[in-house]
All heavy atoms as an XYZ file, in Angstrom:
953
protein
N      35.723     -0.937    -50.882
C      35.638      0.499    -50.540
C      35.639      0.575    -48.997
O      34.991     -0.216    -48.327
C      34.371      1.053    -51.123
C      34.289      2.545    -51.147
S      35.386      3.381    -52.350
C      34.734      2.907    -53.886
N      36.360      1.534    -48.484
C      36.464      1.769    -47.052
C      35.789      3.101    -46.710
O      36.045      4.117    -47.368
C      37.964      1.787    -46.629
C      38.151      1.827    -45.153
C      37.990      0.690    -44.394
C      38.516      2.990    -44.538
C      38.180      0.691    -43.014
C      38.689      3.030    -43.169
C      38.565      1.873    -42.418
N      34.930      3.089    -45.698
C      34.118      4.256    -45.393
C      34.409      4.783    -43.972
O      34.448      3.989    -43.053
C      32.646      3.922    -45.538
C      31.674      5.064    -45.236
C      30.252      4.593    -45.472
C      29.267      5.679    -45.244
N      27.865      5.243    -45.550
N      34.555      6.058    -43.858
C      34.741      6.748    -42.574
C      33.638      7.789    -42.476
O      33.320      8.475    -43.482
C      36.116      7.412    -42.475
C      36.271      8.166    -41.193
C      37.220      6.333    -42.603
N      33.016      7.914    -41.298
C      32.002      8.889    -41.064
C      32.472      9.865    -39.980
O      33.038      9.460    -38.974
C      30.658      8.271    -40.612
C      30.104      7.422    -41.786
C      29.653      9.309    -40.154
C      28.799      6.722    -41.451
N      32.236     11.168    -40.212
C      32.532     12.169    -39.187
C      31.251     12.878    -38.799
O      30.456     13.270    -39.677
C      33.572     13.170    -39.687
N      31.042     13.061    -37.517
C      29.945     13.845    -37.001
C      30.518     15.183    -36.602
O      31.402     15.266    -35.744
C      29.340     13.157    -35.753
C      28.919     11.681    -35.970
C      28.459     11.069    -34.644
C      27.858     11.580    -37.007
N      30.072     16.247    -37.260
C      30.738     17.522    -37.140
C      29.803     18.641    -36.623
O      28.800     18.916    -37.258
C      31.364     17.966    -38.508
C      32.304     16.855    -38.991
C      32.051     19.287    -38.367
C      32.897     17.093    -40.324
N      30.148     19.188    -35.483
C      29.394     20.347    -34.952
C      29.992     21.644    -35.445
O      31.203     21.735    -35.703
C      29.524     20.201    -33.450
C      30.903     19.557    -33.267
C      31.086     18.693    -34.492
N      29.170     22.660    -35.502
C      29.674     23.988    -35.907
C      30.358     24.654    -34.710
O      30.079     24.312    -33.541
C      28.556     24.840    -36.448
C      27.529     25.301    -35.481
C      26.419     26.112    -36.189
N      25.429     26.564    -35.246
C      24.278     25.936    -34.992
N      24.017     24.786    -35.596
N      23.419     26.451    -34.151
N      31.180     25.608    -35.036
C      31.842     26.419    -34.008
C      30.834     27.328    -33.338
O      29.931     27.867    -34.015
C      32.925     27.248    -34.693
C      33.825     28.023    -33.773
C      34.899     28.701    -34.578
C      35.849     29.444    -33.631
N      36.993     29.993    -34.340
N      30.913     27.466    -31.993
C      29.949     28.368    -31.331
C      30.011     29.766    -31.934
O      31.079     30.270    -32.321
C      30.505     28.409    -29.884
C      31.241     27.100    -29.717
C      31.840     26.806    -31.071
N      28.826     30.365    -32.073
C      28.741     31.704    -32.640
C      28.368     31.701    -34.100
O      28.004     32.735    -34.667
N      28.455     30.540    -34.754
C      28.042     30.454    -36.149
C      26.621     29.881    -36.243
O      26.261     29.017    -35.483
C      28.960     29.515    -36.958
C      30.369     29.945    -37.213
C      31.117     28.897    -38.012
C      30.430     31.282    -37.976
N      25.888     30.349    -37.238
C      24.562     29.742    -37.503
C      24.809     28.499    -38.366
O      25.903     28.304    -38.928
C      23.654     30.704    -38.321
O      24.232     30.883    -39.624
C      23.462     32.008    -37.591
N      23.784     27.634    -38.385
C      23.883     26.453    -39.242
C      24.129     26.844    -40.674
O      24.921     26.208    -41.400
C      22.591     25.622    -39.116
C      22.589     24.372    -39.912
N      23.325     23.228    -39.557
C      21.989     24.100    -41.076
C      23.127     22.292    -40.495
N      22.336     22.786    -41.431
N      23.479     27.893    -41.127
C      23.660     28.384    -42.531
C      25.041     28.840    -42.784
O      25.617     28.604    -43.867
C      22.616     29.458    -42.857
C      21.181     28.974    -42.896
C      20.573     28.732    -41.491
O      21.063     29.288    -40.459
O      19.631     27.895    -41.441
N      25.660     29.620    -41.840
C      27.019     30.064    -42.008
C      27.961     28.891    -42.063
O      28.922     28.880    -42.870
C      27.416     31.002    -40.884
C      26.720     32.343    -40.919
C      26.885     33.140    -39.658
O      27.010     32.575    -38.547
O      26.847     34.406    -39.777
N      27.760     27.905    -41.164
C      28.555     26.685    -41.163
C      28.519     25.991    -42.525
O      29.538     25.639    -43.093
C      28.051     25.774    -40.016
C      28.592     24.376    -40.074
C      29.822     24.059    -39.472
C      27.900     23.348    -40.684
C      30.316     22.768    -39.485
C      28.347     22.052    -40.673
C      29.564     21.756    -40.123
N      27.305     25.759    -42.973
C      27.110     25.042    -44.258
C      27.760     25.804    -45.424
O      28.416     25.247    -46.251
C      25.636     24.835    -44.521
C      25.366     24.103    -45.830
C      23.898     23.876    -46.081
N      23.727     23.210    -47.340
C      22.742     22.390    -47.600
N      21.837     22.086    -46.694
N      22.632     21.841    -48.791
N      27.541     27.124    -45.462
C      28.113     27.949    -46.521
C      29.626     27.867    -46.551
O      30.240     27.682    -47.595
C      27.619     29.366    -46.367
C      28.138     30.280    -47.500
O      27.935     29.996    -48.650
N      28.848     31.322    -47.110
N      30.219     27.974    -45.358
C      31.718     27.913    -45.313
C      32.198     26.522    -45.735
O      33.122     26.386    -46.530
C      32.218     28.246    -43.907
C      33.717     28.414    -43.960
C      34.268     29.659    -44.192
C      34.576     27.338    -43.790
C      35.678     29.826    -44.306
C      35.946     27.454    -43.869
C      36.491     28.726    -44.103
O      37.850     28.870    -44.257
N      31.534     25.499    -45.248
C      31.928     24.143    -45.576
C      31.885     23.902    -47.095
O      32.851     23.424    -47.673
C      31.047     23.093    -44.849
C      31.674     21.755    -44.613
C      31.325     21.017    -43.525
C      32.658     21.220    -45.466
C      31.863     19.759    -43.294
C      33.228     19.984    -45.254
C      32.841     19.263    -44.123
O      33.388     18.041    -43.896
N      30.776     24.251    -47.704
C      30.612     24.013    -49.138
C      31.489     24.858    -50.024
O      31.965     24.405    -51.032
C      29.137     24.202    -49.504
C      28.225     23.119    -48.998
C      28.648     21.729    -49.481
O      28.782     21.490    -50.716
O      28.874     20.846    -48.621
N      31.658     26.112    -49.661
C      32.375     27.053    -50.535
C      33.856     27.220    -50.245
O      34.572     27.784    -51.062
C      31.686     28.417    -50.495
C      30.277     28.295    -51.068
O      30.067     27.852    -52.180
N      29.281     28.664    -50.271
N      34.303     26.769    -49.090
C      35.710     26.910    -48.700
C      36.351     25.571    -48.402
O      37.323     25.199    -49.077
C      35.855     27.894    -47.516
C      35.357     29.285    -47.843
O      34.225     29.596    -47.703
N      36.234     30.090    -48.378
N      35.852     24.901    -47.368
C      36.568     23.742    -46.832
C      36.462     22.535    -47.772
O      37.493     21.874    -48.037
C      36.068     23.353    -45.450
C      36.910     22.296    -44.840
N      38.201     22.565    -44.358
C      36.707     21.000    -44.644
C      38.692     21.446    -43.918
N      37.826     20.476    -44.046
N      35.288     22.226    -48.267
C      35.140     21.053    -49.143
C      36.050     21.167    -50.383
O      36.765     20.228    -50.686
C      33.695     20.847    -49.547
N      36.081     22.334    -51.080
C      37.017     22.415    -52.225
C      38.473     22.285    -51.808
O      39.255     21.689    -52.526
C      36.723     23.816    -52.801
C      35.306     24.143    -52.365
C      35.206     23.490    -51.037
N      38.830     22.827    -50.668
C      40.186     22.700    -50.157
C      40.541     21.240    -49.893
O      41.627     20.743    -50.279
C      40.343     23.508    -48.839
C      41.719     23.553    -48.212
C      42.687     24.339    -49.122
C      41.640     24.170    -46.856
N      39.627     20.495    -49.264
C      39.874     19.087    -48.942
C      39.971     18.286    -50.252
O      40.872     17.472    -50.384
C      38.739     18.539    -48.099
N      39.108     18.498    -51.204
C      39.154     17.785    -52.461
C      40.511     18.049    -53.183
O      41.110     17.152    -53.739
C      37.982     18.163    -53.380
C      38.149     17.665    -54.808
C      36.667     17.615    -52.787
N      40.955     19.277    -53.142
C      42.221     19.654    -53.740
C      43.408     18.895    -53.118
O      44.325     18.489    -53.785
C      42.432     21.121    -53.622
C      43.759     21.620    -54.151
C      43.903     23.146    -53.995
C      45.304     23.579    -54.425
N      45.448     25.041    -54.219
N      43.360     18.701    -51.775
C      44.509     18.133    -51.072
C      44.400     16.663    -50.732
O      45.378     16.079    -50.215
C      44.783     18.951    -49.794
C      45.315     20.315    -50.091
N      46.625     20.568    -50.384
C      44.678     21.499    -50.167
C      46.792     21.850    -50.606
N      45.616     22.472    -50.480
N      43.269     16.034    -51.019
C      43.092     14.615    -50.743
C      42.662     13.893    -52.029
O      41.505     13.533    -52.200
C      42.096     14.364    -49.594
C      42.062     12.882    -49.199
C      42.398     15.225    -48.374
N      43.623     13.637    -52.911
C      43.281     12.954    -54.188
C      42.875     11.504    -53.958
O      42.292     10.888    -54.841
C      44.577     13.049    -54.973
C      45.646     13.209    -53.973
C      45.053     14.008    -52.837
N      43.103     10.996    -52.766
C      42.722      9.591    -52.430
C      41.201      9.423    -52.220
O      40.738      8.293    -52.150
C      43.453      9.114    -51.193
C      44.947      9.090    -51.344
C      45.594     10.413    -50.867
O      44.988     11.480    -50.890
N      46.834     10.320    -50.445
N      40.460     10.523    -52.090
C      38.982     10.412    -51.921
C      38.414      9.649    -53.106
O      38.693      9.934    -54.256
C      38.315     11.787    -51.910
C      38.381     12.543    -50.608
C      38.318     13.949    -50.618
C      38.438     11.890    -49.412
C      38.322     14.661    -49.493
C      38.495     12.655    -48.246
C      38.426     14.042    -48.240
N      37.512      8.718    -52.813
C      36.698      8.060    -53.831
C      35.267      8.532    -53.704
O      34.435      8.315    -54.576
C      36.783      6.546    -53.699
C      38.152      6.005    -54.047
C      38.518      6.352    -55.522
N      39.910      6.056    -55.807
C      40.861      6.988    -55.813
N      40.580      8.266    -55.646
N      42.091      6.663    -56.098
N      34.972      9.185    -52.610
C      33.702      9.792    -52.327
C      33.841     10.721    -51.144
O      34.620     10.440    -50.246
N      33.091     11.819    -51.173
C      33.134     12.796    -50.073
C      31.780     13.455    -50.038
O      31.456     14.317    -50.863
C      34.250     13.766    -50.374
C      34.434     14.915    -49.357
C      34.209     14.772    -48.029
C      34.900     16.187    -49.839
C      34.439     15.814    -47.160
C      35.142     17.204    -48.953
C      34.859     17.054    -47.604
O      35.077     18.059    -46.736
N      30.924     12.999    -49.141
C      29.511     13.406    -49.102
C      29.248     14.117    -47.774
O      29.521     13.564    -46.699
C      28.593     12.207    -49.230
C      28.869     11.517    -50.586
C      27.118     12.625    -49.091
C      28.196     10.169    -50.743
N      28.656     15.312    -47.860
C      28.286     16.073    -46.670
C      26.770     16.038    -46.560
O      26.045     16.423    -47.463
C      28.842     17.513    -46.775
C      30.354     17.490    -46.639
C      31.071     18.589    -47.360
N      30.597     18.994    -48.666
C      30.956     18.317    -49.814
N      31.715     17.261    -49.825
N      30.547     18.791    -50.983
N      26.307     15.541    -45.400
C      24.868     15.454    -45.108
C      24.609     16.467    -43.980
O      25.091     16.332    -42.855
C      24.490     14.076    -44.605
C      24.883     12.967    -45.600
O      24.146     12.729    -46.535
N      25.990     12.320    -45.341
N      23.822     17.522    -44.292
C      23.541     18.547    -43.323
C      22.243     18.207    -42.564
O      21.249     17.823    -43.181
C      23.460     19.916    -43.985
C      24.798     20.276    -44.566
C      25.047     20.120    -45.910
C      25.834     20.748    -43.720
C      26.326     20.452    -46.437
C      27.079     21.059    -44.263
C      27.309     20.907    -45.606
O      28.546     21.201    -46.090
N      22.289     18.347    -41.268
C      21.234     17.931    -40.378
C      20.124     18.961    -40.308
O      20.394     20.146    -40.080
C      21.731     17.660    -38.971
C      22.917     16.666    -38.989
C      20.639     17.185    -38.017
C      22.627     15.360    -39.626
N      18.874     18.569    -40.455
C      17.698     19.418    -40.308
C      16.656     18.607    -39.535
O      16.438     17.437    -39.851
C      17.116     19.807    -41.662
O      18.038     20.552    -42.382
N      15.962     19.241    -38.580
C      14.897     18.554    -37.889
C      13.720     18.262    -38.791
O      13.497     18.974    -39.781
C      14.513     19.461    -36.775
C      14.979     20.841    -37.213
C      16.131     20.611    -38.158
N      12.980     17.207    -38.470
C      11.742     16.864    -39.203
C      10.567     17.098    -38.232
O      10.581     16.608    -37.112
C      11.761     15.389    -39.623
C      12.915     15.137    -40.614
C      10.436     14.997    -40.276
C      13.107     13.690    -40.963
N       9.588     17.844    -38.715
C       8.458     18.124    -37.899
C       7.815     16.838    -37.326
O       7.614     15.880    -38.066
C       7.400     18.914    -38.710
C       6.253     19.451    -37.858
C       5.337     20.329    -38.650
O       5.787     21.020    -39.594
O       4.142     20.287    -38.321
N       7.543     16.864    -36.041
C       6.981     15.666    -35.380
C       8.060     14.722    -34.801
O       7.759     13.838    -34.038
N       9.342     14.947    -35.166
C      10.444     14.095    -34.688
C      11.536     14.919    -34.037
O      12.678     14.476    -34.020
C      11.052     13.278    -35.845
C      10.113     12.271    -36.376
C       9.312     12.595    -37.504
C      10.046     10.986    -35.876
C       8.456     11.638    -38.035
C       9.200     10.040    -36.389
C       8.386     10.353    -37.472
N      11.239     16.126    -33.574
C      12.266     17.045    -33.144
C      13.096     16.493    -31.987
O      14.301     16.333    -32.121
C      11.679     18.425    -32.737
C      11.206     19.205    -33.935
C       9.760     18.907    -34.296
O       9.157     17.997    -33.736
O       9.228     19.641    -35.147
N      12.551     16.248    -30.802
C      13.317     15.782    -29.686
C      14.478     16.669    -29.315
O      14.474     17.877    -29.619
N      15.502     16.140    -28.690
C      16.659     16.908    -28.332
C      17.480     17.239    -29.596
O      17.572     16.403    -30.494
C      17.574     16.112    -27.386
C      16.996     15.970    -26.000
C      16.931     17.288    -25.248
O      17.901     18.083    -25.275
O      15.865     17.548    -24.634
N      18.128     18.417    -29.633
C      18.973     18.753    -30.766
C      20.108     17.721    -30.875
O      20.617     17.266    -29.858
C      19.515     20.141    -30.447
C      18.571     20.690    -29.402
C      18.014     19.510    -28.679
N      20.471     17.355    -32.046
C      21.480     16.268    -32.217
C      22.918     16.681    -31.757
O      23.720     15.829    -31.490
C      21.459     15.956    -33.689
C      21.017     17.218    -34.331
C      20.038     17.810    -33.343
N      23.212     17.925    -31.746
C      24.571     18.354    -31.358
C      25.551     18.366    -32.483
O      26.708     18.720    -32.270
N      25.090     17.971    -33.662
C      25.979     17.952    -34.834
C      25.261     18.651    -35.976
O      24.041     18.593    -36.065
C      26.349     16.519    -35.226
C      27.143     15.846    -34.173
C      26.513     14.954    -33.293
C      28.479     16.086    -34.001
C      27.242     14.356    -32.271
C      29.207     15.491    -32.962
C      28.587     14.636    -32.112
O      29.261     14.070    -31.102
N      26.017     19.284    -36.801
C      25.416     19.994    -37.962
C      25.623     19.236    -39.271
O      24.931     19.519    -40.264
C      26.082     21.381    -38.080
C      25.665     22.229    -36.907
O      24.626     22.894    -36.994
O      26.360     22.189    -35.857
N      26.585     18.305    -39.315
C      26.826     17.547    -40.541
C      27.280     16.172    -40.171
O      28.006     15.922    -39.206
C      27.881     18.260    -41.394
N      26.820     15.218    -40.998
C      27.328     13.836    -40.996
C      28.055     13.685    -42.278
O      27.438     13.807    -43.360
C      26.208     12.824    -40.848
C      26.762     11.422    -40.916
C      25.423     13.043    -39.547
N      29.396     13.496    -42.255
C      30.199     13.519    -43.449
C      30.705     12.113    -43.724
O      31.191     11.447    -42.806
C      31.336     14.495    -43.341
C      32.161     14.560    -44.570
C      30.769     15.915    -43.033
N      30.592     11.678    -44.981
C      31.049     10.365    -45.433
C      32.333     10.500    -46.271
O      32.278     11.277    -47.235
C      29.983      9.644    -46.220
C      28.661      9.517    -45.475
C      27.546      9.045    -46.352
O      27.652      7.888    -46.858
O      26.599      9.810    -46.596
N      33.350      9.777    -45.927
C      34.584      9.785    -46.677
C      34.811      8.354    -47.189
O      34.741      7.403    -46.409
C      35.786     10.164    -45.822
C      35.671     11.444    -45.101
C      35.208     11.514    -43.784
C      35.970     12.666    -45.706
C      35.078     12.678    -43.057
C      35.903     13.862    -45.011
C      35.445     13.867    -43.692
N      35.045      8.204    -48.478
C      35.277      6.880    -49.071
C      36.682      6.797    -49.620
O      37.140      7.709    -50.269
C      34.283      6.632    -50.230
C      32.823      6.508    -49.787
C      32.065      7.626    -49.589
C      32.291      5.244    -49.526
C      30.746      7.522    -49.196
C      30.965      5.156    -49.115
C      30.171      6.288    -48.963
O      28.878      6.169    -48.563
N      37.325      5.649    -49.373
C      38.702      5.384    -49.822
C      38.726      3.991    -50.433
O      37.874      3.154    -50.134
C      39.697      5.451    -48.679
C      39.696      6.793    -47.966
C      38.873      7.028    -46.876
C      40.495      7.824    -48.410
C      38.876      8.270    -46.252
C      40.491      9.035    -47.795
C      39.663      9.265    -46.719
O      39.688     10.524    -46.106
N      39.775      3.719    -51.244
C      39.885      2.398    -51.845
C      40.084      1.273    -50.827
O      39.668      0.149    -51.061
C      41.044      2.394    -52.859
C      40.709      3.086    -54.122
O      39.503      3.198    -54.506
O      41.621      3.604    -54.796
N      40.756      1.582    -49.721
C      41.057      0.534    -48.725
C      41.385      1.164    -47.367
O      41.579      2.357    -47.255
C      42.236     -0.289    -49.172
O      43.425      0.541    -49.175
N      41.394      0.328    -46.364
C      41.809      0.776    -45.026
C      43.241      1.320    -45.050
O      43.539      2.291    -44.338
C      41.670     -0.338    -44.004
C      42.067      0.121    -42.589
C      42.038     -1.009    -41.603
C      42.307     -0.571    -40.180
N      43.498      0.233    -40.005
N      44.080      0.706    -45.821
C      45.498      1.149    -45.916
C      45.593      2.554    -46.469
O      46.367      3.355    -45.995
C      46.300      0.162    -46.795
C      46.484     -1.195    -46.166
C      45.214     -2.094    -46.192
O      44.353     -1.902    -47.071
O      45.125     -2.967    -45.345
N      44.750      2.886    -47.429
C      44.740      4.248    -47.971
C      44.260      5.225    -46.903
O      44.859      6.275    -46.695
C      43.854      4.352    -49.265
C      43.693      5.790    -49.694
C      44.468      3.491    -50.378
N      43.199      4.842    -46.188
C      42.685      5.675    -45.105
C      43.796      5.881    -44.041
O      43.978      6.979    -43.562
C      41.462      5.083    -44.439
C      41.245      5.518    -43.054
C      41.405      4.784    -41.897
C      40.891      6.817    -42.594
N      41.155      5.527    -40.802
C      40.804      6.799    -41.168
C      40.560      8.018    -43.246
C      40.458      7.913    -40.408
C      40.227      9.148    -42.476
C      40.186      9.063    -41.076
N      44.483      4.794    -43.706
C      45.544      4.900    -42.691
C      46.624      5.937    -43.085
O      47.057      6.715    -42.259
C      46.221      3.538    -42.442
C      45.350      2.565    -41.728
O      44.358      2.989    -41.083
O      45.645      1.347    -41.776
N      46.978      5.943    -44.371
C      47.978      6.888    -44.819
C      47.451      8.306    -44.832
O      48.151      9.219    -44.391
C      48.494      6.491    -46.244
C      49.585      7.418    -46.758
C      50.799      7.537    -45.887
O      51.184      6.525    -45.223
O      51.357      8.609    -45.772
N      46.239      8.510    -45.286
C      45.628      9.843    -45.276
C      45.498     10.334    -43.834
O      45.807     11.471    -43.519
C      44.243      9.849    -46.023
C      43.521     11.161    -45.811
C      44.457      9.588    -47.510
N      45.005      9.445    -42.973
C      44.859      9.800    -41.568
C      46.212     10.223    -40.953
O      46.281     11.194    -40.194
C      44.270      8.639    -40.812
O      44.111      8.929    -39.447
N      47.249      9.494    -41.263
C      48.581      9.816    -40.730
C      49.038     11.190    -41.211
O      49.551     12.002    -40.444
C      49.587      8.764    -41.170
C      50.971      8.977    -40.601
C      51.907      7.855    -40.972
C      53.306      8.161    -40.411
N      54.248      7.093    -40.746
N      48.812     11.445    -42.487
C      49.153     12.784    -43.037
C      48.312     13.908    -42.441
O      48.811     15.012    -42.283
C      49.050     12.781    -44.569
C      50.144     12.025    -45.234
C      51.522     12.596    -44.931
O      51.739     13.775    -44.984
N      52.411     11.719    -44.509
N      47.095     13.591    -42.105
C      46.243     14.567    -41.461
C      46.677     14.845    -40.023
O      46.752     15.994    -39.589
C      44.776     14.048    -41.475
C      43.794     14.935    -40.768
C      43.239     16.046    -41.372
C      43.402     14.622    -39.475
C      42.362     16.847    -40.698
C      42.480     15.415    -38.772
C      41.964     16.527    -39.417
O      41.059     17.349    -38.772
N      46.992     13.805    -39.287
C      47.339     13.937    -37.856
C      48.752     14.388    -37.618
O      49.037     15.037    -36.639
C      47.040     12.594    -37.136
C      45.601     12.201    -37.076
C      45.498     10.777    -36.522
C      44.768     13.161    -36.234
N      49.677     14.004    -38.525
C      51.096     14.224    -38.271
C      51.832     14.985    -39.369
O      52.982     15.353    -39.189
C      51.823     12.885    -38.074
C      51.258     12.047    -36.964
C      51.824     10.659    -36.938
O      52.788     10.376    -37.679
O      51.344      9.843    -36.150
N      51.225     15.160    -40.523
C      51.942     15.654    -41.667
C      51.412     16.944    -42.277
O      50.660     17.718    -41.656
N      51.739     17.160    -43.529
C      51.408     18.373    -44.230
C      49.910     18.544    -44.438
O      49.417     19.674    -44.407
C      52.097     18.411    -45.621
C      53.622     18.516    -45.474
C      54.044     19.767    -44.706
O      53.539     20.884    -45.006
O      54.877     19.648    -43.778
N      49.185     17.481    -44.610
C      47.771     17.567    -44.841
C      47.044     18.273    -43.636
O      46.208     19.132    -43.834
C      47.127     16.203    -45.086
C      45.647     16.138    -45.402
C      45.344     16.985    -46.649
C      45.192     14.689    -45.576
N      47.407     17.860    -42.446
C      46.873     18.495    -41.241
C      47.222     19.962    -41.160
O      46.396     20.772    -40.665
N      48.382     20.313    -41.597
C      48.773     21.744    -41.534
C      47.923     22.608    -42.450
O      47.794     23.794    -42.254
C      50.246     21.894    -41.915
C      51.156     21.299    -40.847
C      52.615     21.397    -41.272
C      53.525     20.700    -40.228
N      54.930     20.667    -40.681
N      47.349     22.010    -43.475
C      46.455     22.710    -44.402
C      45.020     22.671    -43.906
O      44.353     23.731    -43.855
C      46.560     22.119    -45.844
C      45.486     22.724    -46.740
C      47.945     22.321    -46.400
N      44.537     21.487    -43.522
C      43.092     21.355    -43.242
C      42.698     21.756    -41.844
O      41.644     22.360    -41.649
C      42.664     19.886    -43.514
C      42.753     19.418    -44.975
C      42.263     17.976    -45.082
C      42.005     20.331    -45.902
N      43.523     21.429    -40.872
C      43.127     21.700    -39.465
C      42.880     23.169    -39.184
O      41.848     23.559    -38.610
C      44.095     21.038    -38.467
C      43.907     19.510    -38.530
C      43.831     21.552    -37.050
C      44.929     18.720    -37.774
N      43.810     24.098    -39.576
C      43.498     25.500    -39.352
C      42.218     25.987    -40.012
O      41.509     26.823    -39.466
C      44.748     26.197    -39.934
C      45.838     25.211    -39.909
C      45.148     23.902    -40.142
N      41.935     25.462    -41.193
C      40.704     25.855    -41.884
C      39.492     25.298    -41.123
O      38.493     25.995    -40.913
C      40.703     25.357    -43.326
C      39.576     25.960    -44.116
O      39.561     27.192    -44.248
O      38.711     25.206    -44.555
N      39.573     24.061    -40.648
C      38.500     23.467    -39.859
C      38.174     24.328    -38.589
O      37.029     24.474    -38.230
C      38.803     22.047    -39.418
C      38.849     21.092    -40.557
C      39.406     19.719    -40.208
O      39.880     19.562    -39.064
O      39.352     18.847    -41.059
N      39.220     24.831    -37.998
C      39.052     25.599    -36.766
C      38.269     26.919    -36.982
O      37.784     27.469    -36.017
C      40.416     25.862    -36.122
C      41.015     24.582    -35.565
C      42.439     24.720    -35.082
O      43.151     25.694    -35.476
O      42.880     23.853    -34.290
N      38.148     27.344    -38.212
C      37.382     28.554    -38.467
C      35.897     28.356    -38.449
O      35.137     29.306    -38.233
C      37.765     29.186    -39.846
O      37.378     28.321    -40.904
C      39.247     29.518    -39.935
N      35.427     27.084    -38.574
C      33.989     26.878    -38.626
C      33.507     25.621    -37.909
O      32.309     25.479    -37.652
C      33.512     26.851    -40.084
C      33.845     25.605    -40.848
C      32.857     24.671    -41.165
C      35.152     25.369    -41.250
C      33.168     23.508    -41.874
C      35.453     24.218    -41.968
C      34.447     23.288    -42.266
N      34.383     24.743    -37.498
C      34.006     23.487    -36.787
C      34.378     23.610    -35.325
O      35.423     24.218    -34.983
C      34.758     22.305    -37.339
C      34.455     21.877    -38.739
S      35.485     20.409    -39.134
C      35.037     20.222    -40.832
N      33.615     22.926    -34.466
C      34.006     22.727    -33.071
C      34.739     21.377    -33.032
O      34.128     20.349    -32.803
C      32.800     22.730    -32.153
C      33.209     22.581    -30.686
O      34.364     22.281    -30.376
O      32.269     22.702    -29.812
N      36.010     21.407    -33.323
C      36.804     20.188    -33.420
C      36.886     19.387    -32.125
O      37.054     18.190    -32.127
C      38.227     20.497    -33.932
C      38.192     21.020    -35.380
C      39.603     21.206    -35.963
N      40.154     19.919    -36.296
C      41.135     19.284    -35.600
N      41.684     19.871    -34.590
N      41.559     18.122    -35.982
N      36.678     20.056    -30.979
C      36.748     19.360    -29.702
C      35.595     18.354    -29.545
O      35.673     17.428    -28.724
C      36.746     20.358    -28.518
O      35.485     21.001    -28.415
N      34.506     18.564    -30.284
C      33.341     17.664    -30.179
C      33.151     16.782    -31.433
O      32.222     15.993    -31.501
C      32.068     18.502    -29.941
C      32.114     19.243    -28.616
C      30.777     19.879    -28.240
N      30.144     20.634    -29.274
C      29.001     20.276    -29.875
N      28.352     19.222    -29.546
N      28.490     21.049    -30.826
N      34.007     16.909    -32.392
C      33.914     16.120    -33.597
C      34.174     14.634    -33.303
O      35.030     14.312    -32.492
C      34.952     16.638    -34.640
C      34.899     15.955    -35.971
S      35.993     16.753    -37.201
C      37.610     16.449    -36.529
N      33.421     13.763    -33.972
C      33.559     12.352    -33.799
C      33.897     11.723    -35.174
O      33.289     12.107    -36.179
C      32.264     11.680    -33.300
C      31.839     12.157    -31.944
C      32.746     11.580    -30.836
O      33.062     10.408    -30.832
N      33.129     12.417    -29.900
N      34.871     10.818    -35.230
C      35.233     10.139    -36.442
C      35.080      8.648    -36.240
O      35.587      8.112    -35.259
C      36.659     10.498    -36.891
C      37.011      9.817    -38.212
C      36.788     12.029    -37.084
N      34.361      7.982    -37.102
C      34.010      6.572    -36.947
C      34.235      5.802    -38.271
O      34.009      6.337    -39.360
C      32.494      6.452    -36.611
C      31.998      7.386    -35.534
C      30.510      7.570    -35.695
C      32.378      6.912    -34.198
N      34.602      4.564    -38.143
C      34.658      3.654    -39.303
C      33.277      3.042    -39.418
O      32.643      2.703    -38.437
C      35.730      2.557    -39.102
C      35.657      1.515    -40.195
C      37.089      3.190    -39.050
N      32.774      2.954    -40.649
C      31.445      2.396    -40.867
C      31.464      1.313    -41.907
O      32.212      1.368    -42.907
C      30.510      3.531    -41.343
N      30.639      0.292    -41.680
C      30.459     -0.766    -42.678
C      29.046     -0.676    -43.209
O      28.061     -0.755    -42.433
C      30.664     -2.123    -41.988
C      30.443     -3.272    -42.949
C      30.547     -4.648    -42.285
O      30.941     -4.678    -41.089
O      30.302     -5.605    -42.948
N      28.878     -0.428    -44.479
C      27.566     -0.342    -45.101
C      26.996     -1.743    -45.264
O      27.678     -2.672    -45.696
C      27.683      0.320    -46.487
C      27.907      1.797    -46.441
C      27.797      2.434    -47.812
O      27.497      1.723    -48.799
O      28.040      3.630    -47.889
N      25.701     -1.855    -44.940
C      24.937     -3.074    -45.150
C      23.623     -2.729    -45.799
O      22.580     -2.620    -45.185
C      24.689     -3.787    -43.814
S      26.166     -4.309    -42.972
N      23.658     -2.507    -47.141
C      22.411     -2.107    -47.819
C      21.409     -3.225    -47.852
O      21.767     -4.425    -47.956
C      22.897     -1.739    -49.202
C      24.216     -2.370    -49.380
C      24.805     -2.595    -48.020
N      20.140     -2.846    -47.803
C      19.051     -3.833    -47.920
C      18.787     -4.049    -49.378
O      18.828     -3.133    -50.218
C      17.814     -3.310    -47.214
O      18.027     -3.174    -45.871
N      18.381     -5.259    -49.713
C      17.937     -5.556    -51.102
C      16.438     -5.290    -51.134
O      15.641     -6.092    -50.678
C      18.222     -7.046    -51.428
C      17.839     -7.399    -52.822
O      17.464     -6.471    -53.622
O      17.850     -8.605    -53.131
N      16.097     -4.136    -51.715
C      14.687     -3.719    -51.726
C      14.065     -3.949    -53.092
O      12.889     -3.616    -53.324
C      14.496     -2.278    -51.244
C      15.305     -1.317    -52.089
C      14.841     -2.187    -49.777
C      15.096      0.122    -51.764
N      14.819     -4.495    -54.009
C      14.303     -4.740    -55.357
C      14.038     -3.467    -56.095
O      14.303     -2.356    -55.662
N      13.474     -3.610    -57.287
C      13.178     -2.434    -58.124
C      11.828     -2.541    -58.739
O      11.246     -3.509    -58.965
C      14.256     -2.281    -59.173
C      15.570     -1.979    -58.497
C      16.558     -1.289    -59.434
O      16.115     -0.525    -60.279
O      17.730     -1.537    -59.259
């Protein structure tokens, strides 16, 4: 399994709740419809924890994308950056994301064996 993580900030002028609502009810279904290569698509919305506030993180969601392999990700990424997929998803992202600050990272999971 190949995992990609995106750190996504909301567009200025939107509340965190408006961002989350749009992502869940509009963008996520659109992405699922157009990216059949997803093996997992998890949106983690950021909330502060009392006692651990510190500086605001600058991101509203940490999103996990799972694919069968790096090769599948490479093809999806190419279609997003240069092809039809980007023509569908990017304009929608621009309605609620601050794409200029979005970060996309490859991640390797290393789970701990904590027993049961």
